[in-house]
C-alpha positions as a Markdown table, in Angstrom:
| # | Residue | x | y | z |
|---|---|---|---|---|
| 1 | Met | 27.4 | 74.4 | 20.3 |
| 2 | Thr | 25.8 | 77.9 | 20.1 |
| 3 | Thr | 29.1 | 79.5 | 21.3 |
| 4 | Arg | 31.1 | 77.6 | 18.6 |
| 5 | Leu | 28.6 | 78.7 | 16.0 |
| 6 | Leu | 28.7 | 82.3 | 17.1 |
| 7 | Ala | 32.5 | 82.2 | 17.1 |
| 8 | Ala | 32.7 | 80.7 | 13.6 |
| 9 | Ala | 30.2 | 83.3 | 12.3 |
| 10 | Ser | 32.2 | 86.1 | 13.9 |
| 11 | Leu | 35.4 | 84.8 | 12.3 |
| 12 | Ala | 33.8 | 84.4 | 8.9 |
| 13 | Leu | 32.4 | 88.0 | 9.1 |
| 14 | Ala | 35.9 | 89.3 | 10.1 |
| 15 | Phe | 37.5 | 87.5 | 7.0 |
| 16 | Phe | 34.7 | 88.8 | 4.8 |
| 17 | Val | 35.0 | 92.4 | 6.0 |
| 18 | Ser | 38.8 | 92.4 | 5.8 |
| 19 | Gly | 38.7 | 90.9 | 2.3 |
| 20 | Cys | 36.5 | 93.8 | 1.2 |
| 21 | Ala | 38.9 | 96.5 | 2.5 |
| 22 | Ala | 40.1 | 98.8 | -0.2 |
| 23 | Pro | 43.9 | 99.2 | -0.7 |
| 24 | Gln | 45.3 | 102.4 | 0.6 |
| 25 | Val | 47.4 | 104.6 | -1.7 |
| 26 | Thr | 50.1 | 104.7 | 1.0 |
| 27 | Ala | 50.8 | 101.0 | 0.3 |
| 28 | Tyr | 52.6 | 102.3 | -2.8 |
| 29 | Ala | 54.9 | 104.7 | -1.0 |
| 30 | Gly | 58.1 | 102.8 | -1.8 |
| 31 | Glu | 57.2 | 102.1 | -5.4 |
| 32 | Gln | 59.3 | 103.7 | -8.2 |
| 33 | Pro | 59.4 | 105.7 | -10.3 |
| 34 | Ala | 57.7 | 108.3 | -8.1 |
| 35 | Leu | 54.7 | 109.9 | -9.7 |
| 36 | Gln | 54.9 | 113.6 | -10.2 |
| 37 | Leu | 51.7 | 114.5 | -11.9 |
| 38 | Asp | 52.9 | 117.9 | -13.1 |
| 39 | Arg | 55.8 | 116.2 | -14.8 |
| 40 | Phe | 53.9 | 113.3 | -16.4 |
| 41 | Phe | 51.0 | 115.5 | -17.6 |
| 42 | Asn | 53.2 | 118.3 | -18.9 |
| 43 | Gly | 53.0 | 118.6 | -22.7 |
| 44 | Asp | 51.5 | 116.1 | -25.0 |
| 45 | Val | 50.2 | 112.7 | -23.9 |
| 46 | Arg | 48.2 | 110.1 | -25.8 |
| 47 | Ala | 46.0 | 107.5 | -24.1 |
| 48 | Tyr | 44.2 | 104.4 | -25.3 |
| 49 | Gly | 41.4 | 102.8 | -23.4 |
| 50 | Tyr | 38.0 | 101.1 | -23.2 |
| 51 | Phe | 35.0 | 100.8 | -21.0 |
| 52 | Arg | 33.8 | 97.4 | -20.1 |
| 53 | Asp | 30.4 | 96.7 | -18.4 |
| 54 | Arg | 30.0 | 94.7 | -15.2 |
| 55 | Ala | 29.7 | 91.5 | -17.2 |
| 56 | Gly | 33.2 | 92.1 | -18.7 |
| 57 | Lys | 32.0 | 93.1 | -22.2 |
| 58 | Val | 34.0 | 95.9 | -23.8 |
| 59 | Val | 31.3 | 98.4 | -24.7 |
| 60 | Lys | 33.3 | 101.3 | -26.0 |
| 61 | Arg | 36.9 | 101.9 | -27.1 |
| 62 | Phe | 38.6 | 105.3 | -27.3 |
| 63 | Ala | 41.8 | 107.3 | -27.8 |
| 64 | Val | 42.6 | 110.5 | -26.0 |
| 65 | Asp | 44.9 | 113.3 | -27.1 |
| 66 | Met | 45.9 | 115.4 | -24.1 |
| 67 | Arg | 47.9 | 118.6 | -23.5 |
| 68 | Gly | 49.0 | 119.6 | -20.0 |
| 69 | Glu | 50.3 | 122.9 | -18.9 |
| 70 | Trp | 51.4 | 123.9 | -15.4 |
| 71 | Ser | 52.2 | 127.0 | -13.5 |
| 72 | Gly | 53.6 | 126.1 | -10.1 |
| 73 | Ala | 51.1 | 123.8 | -8.4 |
| 74 | Ser | 48.2 | 124.6 | -10.8 |
| 75 | Gly | 47.7 | 122.9 | -14.1 |
| 76 | Thr | 45.3 | 122.4 | -17.0 |
| 77 | Leu | 44.9 | 119.1 | -18.7 |
| 78 | Asp | 42.9 | 119.4 | -22.0 |
| 79 | Glu | 41.6 | 116.0 | -23.0 |
| 80 | Arg | 40.1 | 115.3 | -26.5 |
| 81 | Phe | 38.4 | 111.9 | -26.8 |
| 82 | Thr | 37.7 | 110.0 | -30.0 |
| 83 | Tyr | 35.4 | 107.0 | -29.5 |
| 84 | Ser | 35.3 | 103.8 | -31.7 |
| 85 | Asp | 31.8 | 104.9 | -32.9 |
| 86 | Gly | 33.2 | 108.1 | -34.2 |
| 87 | Thr | 31.8 | 110.4 | -31.5 |
| 88 | Thr | 34.1 | 112.9 | -29.8 |
| 89 | Gln | 34.2 | 114.5 | -26.4 |
| 90 | Arg | 36.3 | 117.2 | -24.6 |
| 91 | Arg | 37.1 | 117.5 | -20.9 |
| 92 | Val | 39.4 | 120.2 | -19.5 |
| 93 | Trp | 40.7 | 119.5 | -16.0 |
| 94 | Arg | 41.9 | 122.3 | -13.8 |
| 95 | Leu | 44.2 | 120.6 | -11.3 |
| 96 | Ser | 45.9 | 121.6 | -8.1 |
| 97 | Leu | 48.7 | 119.9 | -6.2 |
| 98 | Gly | 48.6 | 120.3 | -2.5 |
| 99 | Pro | 50.7 | 119.4 | 0.5 |
| 100 | Glu | 51.8 | 115.8 | 1.1 |
| 101 | Gly | 50.7 | 114.5 | -2.3 |
| 102 | Thr | 47.1 | 115.8 | -2.3 |
| 103 | Val | 45.5 | 116.5 | -5.7 |
| 104 | Thr | 42.2 | 118.2 | -6.5 |
| 105 | Gly | 40.6 | 118.7 | -9.8 |
| 106 | Arg | 37.6 | 120.3 | -11.5 |
| 107 | Ala | 36.1 | 119.9 | -14.9 |
| 108 | Asp | 32.8 | 121.0 | -16.4 |
| 109 | Asp | 31.3 | 117.4 | -16.3 |
| 110 | Val | 32.6 | 116.7 | -12.8 |
| 111 | Val | 30.2 | 117.4 | -10.0 |
| 112 | Gly | 32.0 | 119.4 | -7.3 |
| 113 | Glu | 35.7 | 118.5 | -6.9 |
| 114 | Ala | 37.8 | 115.5 | -7.5 |
| 115 | Arg | 40.0 | 114.7 | -4.6 |
| 116 | Gly | 43.0 | 112.4 | -4.5 |
| 117 | Gln | 46.2 | 111.4 | -3.0 |
| 118 | Met | 49.6 | 110.5 | -4.6 |
| 119 | Ser | 52.1 | 108.1 | -2.9 |
| 120 | Gly | 55.0 | 106.5 | -4.6 |
| 121 | Asn | 54.1 | 105.6 | -8.2 |
| 122 | Ala | 50.3 | 105.8 | -7.6 |
| 123 | Leu | 47.5 | 108.3 | -7.5 |
| 124 | His | 44.1 | 107.4 | -6.1 |
| 125 | Trp | 41.2 | 109.8 | -6.6 |
| 126 | Arg | 37.5 | 109.9 | -6.5 |
| 127 | Tyr | 34.9 | 112.1 | -8.2 |
| 128 | Thr | 31.3 | 112.2 | -9.5 |
| 129 | Leu | 31.1 | 112.4 | -13.3 |
| 130 | Gln | 28.1 | 113.4 | -15.4 |
| 131 | Gln | 27.9 | 110.7 | -17.9 |
| 132 | Pro | 25.7 | 111.1 | -21.0 |
| 133 | Val | 23.9 | 107.9 | -22.1 |
| 134 | Asp | 21.1 | 107.7 | -24.8 |
| 135 | Gly | 20.2 | 111.4 | -24.4 |
| 136 | Lys | 20.2 | 111.4 | -20.6 |
| 137 | Val | 22.9 | 112.5 | -18.2 |
| 138 | Tyr | 23.6 | 110.3 | -15.2 |
| 139 | Glu | 25.8 | 111.1 | -12.2 |
| 140 | Val | 28.2 | 108.2 | -11.6 |
| 141 | Gln | 30.9 | 107.8 | -9.0 |
| 142 | Met | 34.5 | 107.2 | -10.2 |
| 143 | Asp | 37.1 | 105.4 | -8.1 |
| 144 | Asp | 40.2 | 106.1 | -10.1 |
| 145 | Trp | 43.7 | 104.5 | -9.7 |
| 146 | Met | 46.8 | 105.5 | -11.8 |
| 147 | Tyr | 50.1 | 103.8 | -11.6 |
| 148 | Leu | 53.3 | 105.2 | -13.2 |
| 149 | Gln | 55.3 | 102.4 | -14.9 |
| 150 | Ser | 58.1 | 104.5 | -16.4 |
| 151 | Asp | 58.7 | 108.1 | -17.3 |
| 152 | Arg | 56.7 | 107.5 | -20.5 |
| 153 | Val | 53.9 | 105.1 | -19.5 |
| 154 | Met | 51.1 | 105.2 | -16.9 |
| 155 | Leu | 48.3 | 102.7 | -16.4 |
| 156 | Asn | 44.8 | 103.6 | -15.2 |
| 157 | Thr | 41.8 | 101.7 | -13.9 |
| 158 | Ala | 38.6 | 103.4 | -12.8 |
| 159 | Thr | 35.6 | 101.7 | -11.3 |
| 160 | Met | 32.3 | 103.4 | -12.2 |
| 161 | Ser | 29.3 | 102.9 | -9.9 |
| 162 | Lys | 25.9 | 104.3 | -9.1 |
| 163 | Phe | 24.1 | 104.0 | -5.8 |
| 164 | Gly | 27.0 | 101.7 | -4.7 |
| 165 | Phe | 26.4 | 99.3 | -7.5 |
| 166 | Arg | 29.3 | 98.6 | -9.9 |
| 167 | Leu | 28.5 | 99.6 | -13.5 |
| 168 | Gly | 31.8 | 98.8 | -15.1 |
| 169 | Glu | 35.4 | 99.8 | -15.4 |
| 170 | Val | 37.4 | 102.2 | -17.5 |
| 171 | Val | 40.9 | 100.9 | -18.4 |
| 172 | Leu | 43.5 | 103.3 | -19.9 |
| 173 | Thr | 47.2 | 103.4 | -20.9 |
| 174 | Phe | 48.8 | 106.8 | -21.1 |
| 175 | Val | 51.9 | 107.2 | -23.3 |
| 176 | Lys | 54.2 | 110.2 | -23.6 |
| 177 | Pro | 56.0 | 110.7 | -27.0 |
C-alpha cells in the first residue's frame, strides 16, 4: 500500500511540475512571419493596451506612440504612453540584436539589462522594471512575450510579478501604419 501511495504521489508531482513548465521560445521556430525586430520597430508604430490585476480587473488602459530608428544591430525605440487617466510617460529603449536571435535592451526605468531571444514569429524577454505607484517606486519583474501576426500587427503579453507572486498582466497590440 505504501509503495502504491508513494508511486501515485510521485506521478502526481511529475504531472504538476511538467504542467508548470514555461514554454520555450524555440517552440515558435517554424512560425511565420519571422520576427525581425529591426524591421517591425523601424519608423512609427502605435500600440493599444491595458494592465489587468491578478483578479482579472482592467486597472489602466493606455495608448503608445513609438518611433524606432536603427543603425545596423543597434536601435532606439522612443515610446510615449498616454494613460486613460490622462497621465503620460516616456520610455526610450536602447536595443541591441545579437547572434542567433538574442536581444538586449536598456531604458532609464529598467534595472540592469533586459535579455531576450527571438525565434520564428516570437520574442521572449525578461527584465526588472521600476514601476511608480502612489508616489513610490517598486521594482517588478516582467516576463514579456511578443508574437508577430503580420507585417503590420504584433501581439504582446507581459506578466508582472514581485517576489515570485503574480501581480497582473499587460496586454498590448502593436500596429504599423
